[in-house]
Kinemage of the C-alpha trace (Angstrom):
@kinemage 1
@onewidth
@group {chain A} dominant
@subgroup {mainchain}
@vectorlist {calphas} color= white
{ca met a 1} P 45.569 134.571 46.988
{ca asn a 2} L 48.536 136.587 48.312
{ca arg a 3} L 50.740 134.657 50.689
{ca ile a 4} L 51.439 136.365 54.019
{ca asp a 5} L 55.149 137.084 54.115
{ca thr a 6} L 55.369 140.067 56.490
{ca val a 7} L 54.847 140.401 60.253
{ca val a 8} L 54.044 143.858 61.629
{ca thr a 9} L 54.124 144.138 65.404
{ca asp a 10} L 53.281 146.579 68.155
{ca tyr a 11} L 55.875 147.515 70.783
{ca gly a 12} L 54.412 148.046 74.282
{ca gly a 13} L 52.737 144.951 75.706
{ca val a 14} L 54.029 142.748 72.883
{ca leu a 15} L 57.769 143.320 72.775
{ca thr a 16} L 57.756 144.375 76.431
{ca asn a 17} L 56.215 143.160 79.663
{ca pro a 18} L 52.497 143.980 80.075
{ca leu a 19} L 51.389 147.574 80.625
{ca ala a 20} L 49.783 146.650 83.966
{ca glu a 21} L 53.151 145.537 85.376
{ca thr a 22} L 54.852 148.758 84.325
{ca leu a 23} L 51.989 150.859 85.691
{ca glu a 24} L 52.018 149.120 89.068
{ca arg a 25} L 55.750 149.659 89.536
{ca phe a 26} L 55.521 153.272 88.382
{ca ala a 27} L 52.625 153.949 90.754
{ca arg a 28} L 54.542 152.581 93.742
{ca thr a 29} L 57.546 154.708 92.835
{ca val a 30} L 55.584 157.972 92.604
{ca gly a 31} L 53.500 157.370 95.720
{ca his a 32} L 50.094 156.755 94.163
{ca thr a 33} L 48.031 153.691 93.352
{ca ala a 34} L 47.587 152.485 89.792
{ca asp a 35} L 43.854 153.173 90.107
{ca ala a 36} L 44.531 156.763 91.159
{ca leu a 37} L 46.730 157.290 88.111
{ca val a 38} L 44.106 155.806 85.797
{ca arg a 39} L 41.450 158.080 87.304
{ca ala a 40} L 43.721 161.099 86.901
{ca val a 41} L 44.303 160.307 83.234
{ca ala a 42} L 40.539 159.949 82.710
{ca ala a 43} L 39.913 163.284 84.438
{ca ala a 44} L 42.603 165.005 82.352
{ca thr a 45} L 41.061 163.532 79.218
{ca glu a 46} L 37.649 164.891 80.162
{ca arg a 47} L 39.049 168.300 81.065
{ca his a 48} L 41.113 168.753 77.886
{ca gly a 49} L 39.034 166.732 75.429
{ca thr a 50} L 41.784 164.283 74.401
{ca ala a 51} L 43.785 161.711 76.336
{ca pro a 52} L 47.129 163.221 77.349
{ca met a 53} L 49.061 160.163 76.157
{ca ala a 54} L 47.346 160.317 72.769
{ca leu a 55} L 48.564 163.897 72.386
{ca leu a 56} L 52.057 163.027 73.612
{ca glu a 57} L 52.303 160.110 71.176
{ca val a 58} L 51.818 162.401 68.173
{ca gly a 59} L 54.052 165.179 69.481
{ca ala a 60} L 51.153 167.577 70.091
{ca ile a 61} L 52.293 168.179 73.677
{ca thr a 62} L 55.593 167.611 75.478
{ca glu a 63} L 56.249 165.080 78.194
{ca ala a 64} L 56.319 167.939 80.727
{ca glu a 65} L 52.900 169.129 79.568
{ca met a 66} L 51.493 165.605 79.794
{ca val a 67} L 52.839 165.213 83.333
{ca ala a 68} L 51.353 168.552 84.373
{ca arg a 69} L 47.914 167.596 83.061
{ca val a 70} L 47.868 164.273 84.879
{ca ala a 71} L 49.446 165.598 88.074
{ca ala a 72} L 46.820 168.330 88.329
{ca glu a 73} L 44.145 165.640 88.698
{ca leu a 74} L 45.964 163.636 91.396
{ca pro a 75} L 45.431 163.977 95.150
{ca gly a 76} L 47.854 166.655 96.249
{ca gly a 77} L 48.309 167.843 92.678
{ca gly a 78} L 51.666 166.270 92.007
{ca leu a 79} L 53.814 163.319 90.973
{ca ala a 80} L 56.717 162.561 93.294
{ca leu a 81} L 59.224 161.520 90.630
{ca pro a 82} L 62.613 160.331 91.915
{ca glu a 83} L 65.225 163.061 92.077
{ca asp a 84} L 66.956 163.714 88.744
{ca gln a 85} L 64.583 161.382 86.847
{ca thr a 86} L 62.103 162.274 84.152
{ca phe a 87} L 58.681 160.682 83.864
{ca gly a 88} L 59.977 158.527 81.014
{ca glu a 89} L 63.009 157.334 82.943
{ca thr a 90} L 60.817 156.395 85.887
{ca trp a 91} L 58.318 154.650 83.603
{ca phe a 92} L 60.977 152.634 81.804
{ca ala a 93} L 62.469 151.444 85.085
{ca gly a 94} L 59.499 149.064 85.059
{ca arg a 95} L 59.539 148.283 81.337
{ca val a 96} L 61.625 145.349 80.130
{ca gly a 97} L 61.950 143.730 76.746
{ca asn a 98} L 60.108 140.508 75.955
{ca glu a 99} L 63.138 138.509 74.855
{ca gly a 100} L 61.119 135.415 74.039
{ca phe a 101} L 58.960 137.056 71.385
{ca val a 102} L 61.920 139.015 70.030
{ca glu a 103} L 63.727 135.711 69.483
{ca phe a 104} L 60.673 134.274 67.738
{ca leu a 105} L 60.604 137.259 65.385
{ca arg a 106} L 64.341 136.996 64.826
{ca gly a 107} L 63.831 133.410 63.728
{ca leu a 108} L 61.163 134.495 61.253
{ca gly a 109} L 63.519 137.095 59.845
{ca met a 110} L 66.202 134.449 59.383
{ca asp a 111} L 63.617 132.342 57.520
{ca gly a 112} L 63.084 135.185 55.045
{ca tyr a 113} L 59.985 136.890 56.430
{ca arg a 114} L 59.904 140.681 56.515
{ca leu a 115} L 59.403 142.362 59.875
{ca ala a 116} L 58.089 145.815 60.771
{ca leu a 117} L 57.471 147.670 64.010
{ca leu a 118} L 54.416 149.928 64.258
{ca thr a 119} L 54.456 151.752 67.584
{ca asn a 120} L 52.609 154.525 69.353
{ca asn a 121} L 55.535 156.134 71.133
{ca val a 122} L 57.028 159.356 72.459
{ca val a 123} L 59.773 161.634 71.133
{ca glu a 124} L 61.380 162.017 74.559
{ca trp a 125} L 61.450 158.239 75.020
{ca glu a 126} L 63.414 157.348 71.886
{ca glu a 127} L 66.584 156.211 73.643
{ca leu a 128} L 64.608 154.551 76.437
{ca trp a 129} L 62.459 152.270 74.296
{ca arg a 130} L 65.279 151.457 71.885
{ca ala a 131} L 67.368 150.285 74.831
{ca thr a 132} L 64.864 147.444 75.409
{ca leu a 133} L 65.304 145.719 72.027
{ca pro a 134} L 67.527 145.725 68.904
{ca ala a 135} L 64.982 147.527 66.718
{ca asp a 136} L 67.243 148.495 63.824
{ca asp a 137} L 68.783 145.025 63.590
{ca leu a 138} L 65.446 143.236 63.853
{ca phe a 139} L 63.055 145.245 61.683
{ca asp a 140} L 63.044 146.177 58.028
{ca val a 141} L 60.829 149.171 58.796
{ca val a 142} L 60.074 151.107 62.005
{ca val a 143} L 57.077 153.472 62.038
{ca asn a 144} L 56.738 155.554 65.200
{ca ser a 145} L 53.679 157.735 65.826
{ca ala a 146} L 55.816 160.357 67.553
{ca his a 147} L 57.647 161.046 64.285
{ca glu a 148} L 54.608 160.789 62.013
{ca gly a 149} L 52.009 162.925 63.817
{ca val a 150} L 49.428 160.126 63.645
{ca arg a 151} L 48.878 157.117 65.890
{ca lys a 152} L 47.077 153.797 65.959
{ca pro a 153} L 44.230 153.138 65.421
{ca ala a 154} L 44.078 155.823 62.689
{ca pro a 155} L 44.154 154.015 59.309
{ca glu a 156} L 46.762 156.437 57.948
{ca ile a 157} L 49.549 154.987 60.074
{ca tyr a 158} L 48.839 151.430 58.897
{ca arg a 159} L 48.922 152.617 55.288
{ca leu a 160} L 52.207 154.359 56.006
{ca val a 161} L 53.898 151.182 57.190
{ca leu a 162} L 52.577 149.341 54.114
{ca glu a 163} L 53.937 152.073 51.852
{ca arg a 164} L 57.375 151.912 53.438
{ca leu a 165} L 57.391 148.134 53.164
{ca gly a 166} L 56.230 148.356 49.559
{ca thr a 167} L 53.567 145.731 50.143
{ca thr a 168} L 49.815 145.207 50.422
{ca pro a 169} L 47.731 144.530 53.548
{ca glu a 170} L 46.859 141.036 52.364
{ca arg a 171} L 50.503 140.053 52.654
{ca cys a 172} L 50.773 141.127 56.304
{ca val a 173} L 49.838 139.873 59.743
{ca phe a 174} L 49.616 142.489 62.492
{ca val a 175} L 50.255 141.637 66.158
{ca asp a 176} L 49.003 143.899 68.953
{ca asp a 177} L 47.696 143.572 72.507
{ca leu a 178} L 44.886 146.143 72.036
{ca glu a 179} L 41.703 145.174 70.214
{ca ala a 180} L 41.050 148.679 68.860
{ca asn a 181} L 44.398 148.605 67.058
{ca leu a 182} L 43.698 145.132 65.692
{ca ala a 183} L 40.256 146.143 64.434
{ca ala a 184} L 41.747 149.036 62.473
{ca ala a 185} L 44.351 146.747 60.888
{ca ala a 186} L 41.687 144.207 59.946
{ca glu a 187} L 39.567 146.964 58.420
{ca ile a 188} L 42.252 147.708 55.835
{ca gly a 189} L 42.792 144.013 55.082
{ca met a 190} L 45.563 142.759 57.370
{ca ala a 191} L 45.366 139.439 59.144
{ca thr a 192} L 45.592 140.010 62.896
{ca val a 193} L 46.785 138.259 66.050
{ca his a 194} L 45.711 139.443 69.492
{ca phe a 195} L 48.814 139.100 71.643
{ca gln a 196} L 48.089 137.544 75.026
{ca his a 197} L 51.282 135.608 75.680
{ca asn a 198} L 54.261 134.389 73.700
{ca glu a 199} L 53.215 130.815 72.986
{ca gln a 200} L 49.677 131.738 71.879
{ca ala a 201} L 50.770 134.628 69.657
{ca ala a 202} L 53.659 132.738 68.082
{ca ala a 203} L 51.410 129.763 67.309
{ca glu a 204} L 48.798 131.982 65.662
{ca val a 205} L 51.385 133.889 63.633
{ca thr a 206} L 53.016 130.640 62.518
{ca ala a 207} L 49.652 129.216 61.404
{ca leu a 208} L 49.048 132.313 59.274
{ca leu a 209} L 52.449 131.970 57.609
{ca asp a 210} L 51.359 128.782 55.845
{ca gly a 211} L 53.287 126.700 58.368
{ca ala a 212} L 56.571 128.013 56.955
{ca gly a 213} L 57.648 130.007 60.026
{ca gln a 214} L 59.357 128.460 63.017
{ca ser a 215} L 57.331 127.607 66.091
{ca phe a 216} L 57.939 129.301 69.421
{ca ala a 217} L 59.186 126.019 70.821
{ca asp a 218} L 61.998 126.078 68.227
{ca thr a 219} L 63.494 129.186 69.833
{ca gly a 220} L 63.973 127.407 73.138
{ca arg a 221} L 62.662 130.478 74.978
{ca thr a 222} L 59.857 131.016 77.440
{ca arg a 223} L 58.348 134.241 78.630
C-alpha cells in the first residue's frame, strides 16, 4: 500500500476565514443583505445558464462582467462598492488568512511532507489572495483554476495537480470545506478530509499520515 506523503489543500474556507463571514461583511459594505446577494447570484445563474463565479474562476468572464450580471439581479440594479475599490478589494477586506492551519501545514512541510494548493480563484484577485498567506514559501505546487481554465470539482484539475507533483492519488490527502470538491477527489483515489475547523481537520490529516505528522496542538496555535 502506498503511504500518504502529500497534503493537497483548498484555499477559501480552509486557509482563510469561512465564506459566510466574508459574505456578511461584504454585504454590509455594499448595502445589501447576504441573502439578497445569494438570491441575485442564483438568478444570474438561471438567466445565463452558469454560475457567474464559476465562469470568473476559469477566466471565461472578467470581474466586471461578473459584477454586472449579479448587480442586474439586485434590488435597484447595482452594487454600491466603496469609492476607488474593485469588487475583489471589497471582498478581500473581509477575508483573512487562517494562520493556525497554515502553521500546521508548515510543520508538516518541515517534517518532510509535500504540500500543494489547489484553488478555484480569480485572475484579478492574484495579489489579493496571495497577500493572505505565504503560498510560494509554503507549497511545492500551486494550481489555480483561473490560470488553467478548469475548476474543481472537474477531475481534470485534480489530475493536473498530481501531474505537477509527480505522484499518484493514493499518496495524497485532499482537504476542502466543500463536499462536492471532496467527492471528486475521492473518485480519483485521494483520501479526503472535510475541513470544519482547525483542530478537527489537523487531527484527521495527522491520522492519515500514519501518525508521522505533527498534531495541531504541537503548533501552539488556535483558530
